DRENDO-1510 file (C-alpha; in Angstrom, 1 decimal, always signed):
<recs>
REC; n; res; u; v; w
REC; 1; UNK; +378.1; +198.0; +62.0 .
REC; 2; UNK; +378.3; +200.0; +65.2 .
REC; 3; UNK; +380.7; +198.1; +67.4 .
REC; 4; UNK; +379.0; +199.3; +70.5 .
REC; 5; UNK; +376.0; +196.9; +69.8 .
REC; 6; UNK; +378.2; +194.1; +68.2 .
REC; 7; UNK; +378.3; +192.2; +71.5 .
REC; 8; UNK; +375.8; +189.4; +70.6 .
REC; 9; UNK; +373.8; +188.8; +67.5 .
REC; 10; UNK; +370.7; +186.6; +67.7 .
REC; 11; UNK; +368.2; +185.4; +65.3 .
REC; 12; UNK; +364.6; +184.9; +66.3 .
REC; 13; UNK; +361.8; +182.9; +64.6 .
REC; 14; UNK; +358.4; +184.7; +64.6 .
REC; 15; UNK; +355.0; +183.5; +63.4 .
REC; 16; UNK; +353.6; +185.6; +60.6 .
REC; 17; UNK; +351.2; +187.2; +63.1 .
REC; 18; UNK; +354.0; +188.1; +65.5 .
REC; 19; UNK; +356.1; +189.6; +62.6 .
REC; 20; UNK; +353.1; +191.6; +61.4 .
REC; 21; UNK; +352.4; +192.8; +64.9 .
REC; 22; UNK; +356.0; +193.9; +65.3 .
REC; 23; UNK; +356.1; +195.6; +61.9 .
REC; 24; UNK; +352.8; +197.4; +62.6 .
REC; 25; UNK; +354.1; +198.6; +66.0 .
REC; 26; UNK; +357.3; +199.8; +64.4 .
REC; 27; UNK; +355.5; +201.6; +61.6 .
REC; 28; UNK; +353.1; +203.3; +64.1 .
REC; 29; UNK; +356.0; +204.4; +66.5 .
REC; 30; UNK; +358.7; +205.1; +63.8 .
REC; 31; UNK; +361.1; +202.9; +65.8 .
REC; 32; UNK; +363.2; +200.1; +64.5 .
REC; 33; UNK; +362.4; +196.6; +65.5 .
REC; 34; UNK; +365.9; +196.2; +67.2 .
REC; 35; UNK; +365.1; +199.1; +69.5 .
REC; 36; UNK; +361.6; +197.7; +70.4 .
REC; 37; UNK; +363.0; +194.3; +71.1 .
REC; 38; UNK; +365.9; +195.7; +73.2 .
REC; 39; UNK; +363.4; +197.7; +75.3 .
REC; 40; UNK; +361.3; +194.6; +75.8 .
REC; 41; UNK; +364.3; +192.5; +76.9 .
REC; 42; UNK; +365.3; +195.2; +79.3 .
REC; 43; UNK; +361.9; +195.3; +80.9 .
REC; 44; UNK; +362.1; +191.6; +81.8 .
REC; 45; UNK; +362.6; +190.9; +85.4 .
REC; 46; UNK; +365.4; +188.5; +86.5 .
REC; 47; UNK; +365.9; +186.6; +89.7 .
REC; 48; UNK; +368.8; +188.9; +90.6 .
REC; 49; UNK; +366.7; +192.1; +90.3 .
REC; 50; UNK; +363.9; +190.5; +92.3 .
REC; 51; UNK; +366.3; +189.7; +95.2 .
REC; 52; UNK; +367.5; +193.3; +95.3 .
REC; 53; UNK; +363.9; +194.6; +95.7 .
</recs>
């Protein structure tokens, strides 16, 4: 495992529909689920970021 990304490991529970949607998106884009989930997390706004704006 790449130690750069070994900071925190999480497990998520998805419904079958959510899992299928993620798999389909990954298949269409050629991107791994990990990258897609990371990008979605990075796009979340936090209270700290809202105060800076």
